[in-house]
N, C-alpha and C positions, 0 to 999 in steps of 0.2 A: 470942247471937242474931244479931249482925252477921256472925259467921263463917258461921253457917248461911245467913243471907240471901245472902251473897256466893256461897256454894257453890250455892245455888239458881239464881243467875243464870248459872252456867257453861254449862248445857245450851243456854240461849238463845243465848249467844255462839257455841257450837259449831255450832248449827243455821245461824246466819247465815253462818259461814265455809264450811260445806258447801254451802249454797245458792249462795254466790258462786262457788265452784269449779265447781259444776254448770253455772251460767250461762256461765262462762268456757269450759268444755269444749264446751257446746252451741254457743257462738258460733264456736269454732274449727272445729267439725264443719261448721257451715253455711258458713263461709268456704271450707273445703276443697271442699265440694260445689259451691259457686259457681265456684271456680277450675277444678274438674274439668269442670263444665258449660261453662264458657267455653272450656276446651281442646277439648272435643268440637266446639263450634261452629267452632273455628278449624282443624279437621282437614282441611277442604277448601280451605284458602287457604294459599298459599306466597308469601313475599316474597324477592326476589332483590336482591342488591347490583348495582351497575353492572358490576362485574367478572364476577359470576356470569351476568348477563344476556348479556354479550358472549361468554362462553365456552359458553353453553348451546346455541347453534345454533338458537334459537327463531325461527320465521318466523310472522308474523301475517297473517291474512286475514279475509274475511267470507263469509257464506253466498252462494252463487252459484245462479243459476237454470240447471238442467241438464235435458236431456231424458233421463230415466232410464227404461229399459224394464222393464216388469213381466215376470217370467220364471218359467218352470216348470222346475225342475231334475229331470232324468231320467237313467237309465243306459241303455246299449245296446251294440251291437257293429257292426263293419263286416261287411257281408254282400254277396252278389251275387244277382241274379235267377236263376231256374231255367235260363234259356237260356244263362247264362254259366258254368254248371257242367256237367261231363260225367264220367260213369263210363265208362271205356273197357274193353270186354270183347270176347270173341270169340263170334260167334253160334253156332259149332259147335266143340265141344271140340277141344283140340289141345295140342301141346307147344310151349313157347317156345324157338324156335331161337336167336334173338339179339336184343339191344337194347343201345343205348348211352345210354339216357335216364336221367337222374338227377333226383331231387326238386329243384325250384327252376328247372329248365331251361325256357326259353321255347320254345314250338312254334307253328307256323302251321297253319291249317286245311288238311287234305289231306297234311300232312307224315307220312312213315313213322315210326312210333314203335317198331315191333318186327316180327319175322317169326315166323310160326307154321308148324308142319308136322304132318301126320297122314295116314295112308293114305286116310282118307275124302275128303280134299281131292282126291287123285289119282283116286279112284273117281268122284267127282262130275264131274270133267272128262271122264273116259272115257264115262260115261253120257250126258253132254251131246253129245259127238261122235257116239256111236252113234245117239242119238235124232235129232240134226240130219241125219245121213245118211239115216235112214229117212224123215224128214219130206220131205227134198228128193226122194227117190224117189217117195213117194206124191203129192207135188205134181205131178210130171210125169205119173204114172199118172192122176191126177184130170183133168188137162187133156186127156189122150188120150181118156178115157172121155166127156168132155163133147162132144168132136168126133164120136165114134162115135154118141153119143146123138142129136145133131142130125141125123145121117144115118140114124137108125133102124137102125143096125147092131148096137148092143148093147142089152141089156135095161136098163130103168130101175132095176131092183133092184140090178144090179151097180154102176151109177153111184152109187147111194145108199150101198152098202157101202164103196166106195173113198172117198167123201166123209166118211163117219163115221171110217174109219181115219185119214184125213189129219187131221181135226180133233183126234182123240185124241193122235196123236203130236206135233202142233203144240203142244197144251197142255202135254204132257210136256216138250217141249224148252224152252218158255218158263219152266216151273217150275225146270228145271235152271239156266237162265240167270239167273233171279232169285236163286237160292241163290249162284251165283258172284259176282253183284254184291254181295251181303251180305258175301262173303269177299274182296272187292276183287280178284277174279281178272279179268284183262283178257280179256274175251270176244272183242273184235275181233282181238286177236293170236292167240287160240286158233282163231278162224274162219279166219284168214288162212293160218297155217302148221301148225295142228294140234299145236303143241308144248305138252305138258303140263308144268306147273310143280309142283315138289314142296313149295314153301313159299309162303305167302301173306303180304302185308303187312298190318299193323294201322296204320291212319292216324288222325290227329287230327280229330275232328269240329268243333273250334272253335279260334280263336286263344286263346292264353293261356300259362299256365305249369303245370308239373307240381307239384301240391300234395302228392300222395302217389304213391309207386311201390311196387307189390307184385310186381314182375316178378322172377322167378328163372329163369335160363336152364336148360332141361332139365326144368322142372316142368310138370305137366299142369294145364290150366285148363279148367274147365267153363264153359258159357255164363253161369252166374250169378256166376262169379268176376271180380273187378275187377282189371285189370292196372294201370291208372293212373287217378288222379283229377285232372282238369284244371279250372282256373279262369281265367276271363278277367278280369283286374283293371281293365280299362278301363270296366267297367260296375258299379263298386262303389257301394254306397249304404249309408245308415245304417238300422239296425233298432233303433228306440227302444221302450222299454217304459213306458207311461203307466198310472198307477193309475186305477181305475174312477172315483174321485171327481173326477179331473182331466180326464176325457173332454170335458166341456163347454168346456174352455179351449183345445182343440186344433181346428185347421181347416186345410184344404189351402191352401198358399201361405205359411204362417208361416215366419219366419226361424229357423234353428237354428244355434247356435254350439256347437262341440264341440272336445274336445282328448283326446289320448291321455294316460294316466297318466304316461308317461315323456317327454312332450313338452309344454312350457308354451305352445307356439304355438296360438292359436285358429284353428280352421278353420270354414268356413261351409257350410251346406246349406239345402235348402228342403223343407218337408213336401209330399209328392206323393200319398200314399195312407194312409188310416186304416182299420185293420181294423174289421170290424163285430162281431167275436166277442171276448168276454171269456174269458180262459183261467182255469185253476185257481188262478192266483196273483192273480186279480182285476185283471189288467192287459190292455191292448190293445196291439197292435203298430202303431207309426207308422213308415212308410217315408219316408225323406227322400233326395232326390237331391243329390249333391255339386255345389257351384256353383263350385269352383275346383280347382286341381291336387291330385291325390290321391297324389302322390309319398310313398312310405314307408308307405302304408296297405296292409294285407293282410286278407283275409277272416278273421273270427273275433276280430279285435282288439277289446278292451274299450274303451269310450269314456265319458267324462263329458260330458253334453250339457245345453244350456239351450234351451228352446223359448220364443221371445219371444212373449208373449201380449198385450202392449199397450205403449203408450208414454205417458209423462206428463211434463210440465214441473214440476219440483219444486225446493225448496231443497236444496242439497247442499254437501258439503265433500269435499276430498281424503280418500281412505281413511285416510291416516296421521294425520288430525286426530282420528278417532274412537278413543278409548282403551277397550279391553276390560279391565275390572277387576272381580273379585269377582262375576262373573255379570251385570254391568251394562255399559252403554255411556256414556261420558262425553266431554266436551270441556273444555278449559281456556279460560276467558274472561279477558281483561285487565280489571282493576278498578283504581280509584284507589289510589295508594300515596304514602307520604311522599316528599318531594323527594330525588332521587338513588337511589330504589329502584323496583322493579317488582313488582307484585302480580298474582297469577293465582288465579282461583277455579275449582275443579273442579265442573262442573255435569252432572247427568244429562241424557241425550237419548234420544229414540226413534230407533232406527236402521232405515232402510228398505232398498230394493234397491240394489245396486251395479252400476256399469257404467263401463268406461273409466277405472278408478282413481278414480272419484267415488262417494260414498255419499249417499243421501237421508237427511236429518237433520231432526228436529223438535225445536226448542228449547222449554224450559219457557215457559209463558205470561208469566212475569215477566221474561223476558230479551228485550231488543229485537233485532229482526232485523239491525240494523246494528252490533251489538256486535262488537268486535275479538276474534277467536278464534285460538287457536294451531293452525296448520295443519301445522306441522312442529316436532318437539321435545317433543311431549306426553308421551311415555314418559319423557323425561329429567325433566320436572317431576314426574311421578308417582313416579319413583324418589327424587327429592330430598324430596318431601312425605312419603312413607311411611318413608324412612330417618330423617327428622327426628322422626316420631312415635315410632319405636322407641327413639330416643335419649331422648326426653322420658319415655317410660314407664319406661325403665331407671333414670332419676334418681328 
């Protein structure tokens, strides 16, 4: 009976042992969870030794009040007004006799760009000279008939006929002269010596440079064919494209800052004209006049631009102080640390507009405005912090 009684007590002892083991495992699990939770809380804090601090290159600062401009980022291109562009063609078809003009070459208004030739140019001058001679004859005849009419020697009807003939030939002569002016034929020289020229000059209508040349010696050109495309770079302006939703933010007189993709230098302009029509891309065109030297700019160049829509004084930090990480923006704040050590806390911030290497920043409500912040060396701390985490996880 005792034996049986002892045996009956064994399950109870076994249950007690199992229970103790379970409680022990549960306690260890809870301890591990607490340790892991504590580790997660410490992920944003890093402690440096004095040597690490000295070698880190960290510079501390505080929030500063800065005049940060509100800006509208847009795209655009360098353009010129219509009066600063010219397609050069010949008003009456002809053959290109000669030209020494190359693309990129500068020209002045009135400068000869090429010479054209065609039998019609010669015929025009002949017709002009014949008509001019007939006009001069009829002018003298008209004067004679007027004298005779005053003396009642000739009939009024004859005077009227001479008058009509004279007016007709005069109009014809002036028509030939107008055509010659279009062809840059020197009418005065032709009147003086009667010398007909076989080729005529093509002259530049504006100051500028040759943006395109389609000239080929010996080729025939119709009036609709373009020989040269000229541009005056002295009147360059910006043509910016603003989306429909941003139209209320734009007005004449706004400051514009822009740069070329290949040039980091910021240039300046001023809004001078805003289109009234929205295009198929739901944008309007905003024209801006350059307010400084336009050296290096050429029509058609693409630009990144910022239209300054307002100004505000706000708390800001140097751009290097704001750390971009994992889709968020952060700064490192100096926090209390054991003697001989230096501690920094990584805190999230709201990032605003940037200007002149400063960025508007809003700290969390529980962080004081006069807190010492890392303004240089933040990415070094981030690297040390995250590398430390990886090592911790690997253990």
